[in-house]
N, C-alpha and C positions, 0 to 999 in steps of 0.2 A: 587500594588500592595502586595498581601496578604504573609505573611510570610512562609514561607514552614515549616512543623515539621516537626524535625531532630526526626531519629525514630531508633538512640543509642542507650537511654538511654530507653527505653519502657522493661517490661517484657514481658513477653510471651500473656501472658494477655491485658495489655493493646493496646499492638498491635494487636490485634482481631478489641478489640470493635474499635478503628484510621481506621482499616481497614475495618469491617459495614459500619464506618463512611462515608466512600465513598465509599463504594456502591463496593465494592472485599472480598473474599471472604475468613470464616474461613484456608482451606486450601489453597490457598496463602497467609494471615499470617502465616501461619510454616514450611512454602515454604522459604518465606522469611527471617524468625530467625535467622537457627543455616544459614545466610550467613551470615549476622551481624557479628553474636557471637562466631561461629565455623568457621567459613573460612576468620575472618575479612577483605569479601570482603566491594570496597570504594564505590563502586558504582553501579546504577538497571541497568545495560548492559547486567552485570555477571553471570546472576544469569538466568540462562540459561531455570532451571523447571518450570521458572513462560512463562507463557501467555504472550506476546508482547503488547494487552493489561494493564495489570497489568502495566510492567511498563515502560510504557510512562506516565500513571499514576501518578503511583510514582514518577516518572524524574516527573513531572511540580508540583506536590505538597505538592510533600518530599522529604529532605535528610539523605544523610549519614553521612555529613561534621564533620571533628573531630576539629576541629578550619588549624590552620595555623603554623607552626615550625619559629619562626623568629627567631631561636638564639643553636648554642648547643654549649655545657660546654665541654671538655675534662677535666681528669688532672689525674696528670703522676699516680691514683692507680689504672684509672679505670673509679673509679667514672663518672658518668655524667650526665649534667642537660639542662635537655632543656627548650625556655620560648615561651610558643605556644598562641597566639592571637586568642582570635575566634572574632564572628560575628561582637559584635557591641566595639570592639580593646583592650578591656581587655584583661589580659595576666593576667598570672599563670605558675610556675615555677612547675616540676615535676622533678625527682634525681631517676638513679637506678642505682643502689650498688652491682658490682653484690661480691662474696663472694666462690671459691673455682666453688664448680659446681649450686651452690647459684645467681640467680639472684633478686632482690630487688629492687621493685619499691616501694620510698617517692611520698603519692599523697593528694593533694593541694583540701580544698573546698570549700574554699574563693579565692577573691579574696581579699586579705590585711587580714588585722582581726583585731577584735574590741577588741579585749585584756587589748592588752595594757603594758603584763611584761617589768619588765626593763630591762632584761637580753638578749631582744627575736626580731633580729636585724628583723625581719619581718613582729612583733610587730610600726617599725614604718613607716608602707608605713601603712598608712593611708585604714580603710574597707567599700569594692561600693558596692557587692553586693555577694549573694550567687551564689555558680558553682549550673547550672540546670545537674541531675540527665546523663545525656549525655557529656558533658562537665565534668564531674568527670572518664566519660569511655574512655572519648576524650586520656588522659591521659596513660591509662593503656595503652588501644590498642596503642598508638601511638607506644610504649619501644615493645610488644609485635608482632608487624611484622618482628620487626627483630634479638627476642634474646626468653628463653626458661622458660616467667617469672614461676616463685617457689612462691613467696610472697610476699607480698600489709602490706604498715603498715601507715598509714591513720593519718601522726605526718605533714604533705607539709603546709602548707597557711590557713592558718585558722582553726577555732575552731569546727572540724564534727558534735560536738552534736548540735549547734545550725543552721547547715543545715542538721535536719534529717531527711525530707524527704524523697529528694533528697539522700541523701548517704545510706538512708532504699534501693528508688531503684539499688542503683548500688550492693550493697550488694546483692540485691532475684537475680541480673545478676550473680554477681562474685559466687559466691552458689550452681546454677542453670545446674546437669546433661548436661543439653541439650543450656547451654550457656555455661560460663570459668568453672563451676567445681575444680573450689578451693580446700579445703580443709578449715575448719572456724579456725584450725590449725594451717593452713599458710596466717590469715590476723589477724594481733591487730589494731586498730583504740583508738585511744590517746588523751585523756581532757584534762586542767586542770585543770580540779574538780568540770562540772556539774553536779549534783547527783539530779535531776529531775527526771523526770516522763521519759524525754528520755534517760534515762539511761537504766531504765530495759525495755525499748521497746526494747531497742543494743543490749542487755541481748536474746533475741527468737531471733538474729543470732549466739548468742554459738563464736563469735568470740574470741581472750584475748582482753583486756581492758588491755591498760597501762595508767595509770595518772600523771600526770606534777606534780611532788607530788617542791623538791626542797628547804624545805624545814622542820626539821624539827618539829616547831611550830606554831601554828597561829598567830605569836606574831612575828615572824619569817616571815613566806612568803604572811604577807601582806606587808611587808617593800617592796618587787619584785615582786604579783603578787597582783593586783585590785582583783581579782574572792576571790582570800584568803577575803576577807571586807564582805562574803555573804557568802562565806561557811568555814564550819570550818573542818578540819585532823579530828575531834570527827563525822562529818556528810559523812568524804568521805570512810572514812571506816567503818558505819553502813550501807551504799551503796554499799560497796565494799562487801558487804557482802550477801547483795541480791545477789547484781549482780551474785557473786560467784555461791550462792544454786542454783539459775537457768537459769545460762546458761550455767551447768554441766562443767568449764572450773575451771584448777585444785589451778589455782592464779595469782592476782595483778602485773604487772609490776609496781614500783610508780622508775617513772624517776629523777632523784634528780647533779643538775647540779653541781657541785663543783665550792665556788664561796672565792676568796681573802682575809676573814676573813670574813664572810659575814656567812657564814655556815658549813667550813673543821675544827669544832674544836673538841674537844676529848667531849668539853659537848657535841657539836650537833651528835656524832656520837652517844653515852648513850642516846641522848632525841631521834634517830630518830632511833636506835634497841628498846624503848621503842617505839614507835610507829608501829613496821614489826609485833613484836610478837601480835600482834589485831588481826591481820589476815594472810592466807596463801600468803607469795607470793614474790618478789626478786628484789632485790635494783641494780637500775640497774646505779650509778654513768657514769656522762659526762662529757669528759677535756673540761671547755669552750670555746667557738670558737670566740676567742675577734674580735672585729669591731668598725671602727671607728666610733665615738660618745658616744660610753659607755665609761656608769662611772663603769661601775661592771670589774674587773679584774678574771680570773681565776686561780684556783690554782695553782700550778708548779705541775711537773709528782710526783716528790718523794709525796710532803701533798698526792695526790690523790692514789700510794699507801701504803701508812703510813693509808688512813683515810681507805683502802676498808682488811686491814691487821683484820683493828683493825675490821670492823664490822665480819669480817669473826670472831675473837674471840669472838663479843657477840652470834653467832653460827645465825649469818641471812645472809640468802644465796643474796652476792654483787656479784658482776662485771663495771668492764668498758669497755661501747662502745668503740672497737676502731672507729675513727672520722675517713672517708672518703670522700672527698673530697673540699678539708677546703681549697687544691691553687685557686678553680672555685667555692669558696663560697655557698659548698653544703651542710654544713653538720648540725649538727641539730643546729635548728633556723637563718639559715645564706640567707635562703633564701626571696628578694626580688625582684621583679622586673624588679625594673630599668633593663637598661642594665649594662651591664660591661666590662671595658676590657678586649680582648680576646675572645668575644664571633664567635662564626663559625656561616656559614648559614650550616641549618639543606640538 
């Protein structure tokens, strides 16, 4: 039995090509596209403006499978984390973060992660494979079924720029006025510091860029992030400036995880400020979310407050990210697909 074609990851142009291969019309493709991405249809049966024979053929040859939610955790602060399982039984986590009238979805792009950052719980799960564009879209559509999603952050499991083709398809769908119609200013893509061609290709979409910096010097960065052995901070800054120019965005966000006795001293403030002055940016300080087995410990909240005040005195725009979902392991760096105690069915 041949594998069915999952249509939810296709742009309109790609969908038209698929329909042509199935000997269905371009008009049929244009009818189906909004059913998938605007009305969020889960079956072909509901597509009332589609001829019956076309619906039957699509049912036989294609699918709108979004995977299966096998666990859903709800935090006391309102954050929710879903564990989605796909056809090959691989799983990823995606998070919904409420904040006043905003609903932000944290999206994964890979099963596991190959980057090996020492502070990251996700990184302890070996990399398995890239997610397809359909699997990326599945996470967003899962939450959109019940919530008015306003913002997207590609900060979940995996390194987005190492799955660029599928990320690109997803971004095209998310930004399309005929599909999900997100503003480019409401989408942020995070990278641990990949500065090759894919970064400038990402600039074509005009979305916001976040870079996981986490240390103010190459020497310190190499101690906690293996990628720093390949790309230096000066290379990141150079690529970042090119990104801003090409994408017409205002600033890069540098994510900076505060680690006790690693990167939280007065000297680190001075060195980080030197880096920040070289590019339009914002520093987003993150209080470390401890997890069993980590050799690193987070700085205290007092140290974090002192750090941010010192950065502001240096004239650098700096904020502390409010961690949400800590009690369900949904906060930054905590995502991992192993089932957790307290899982509830979806």
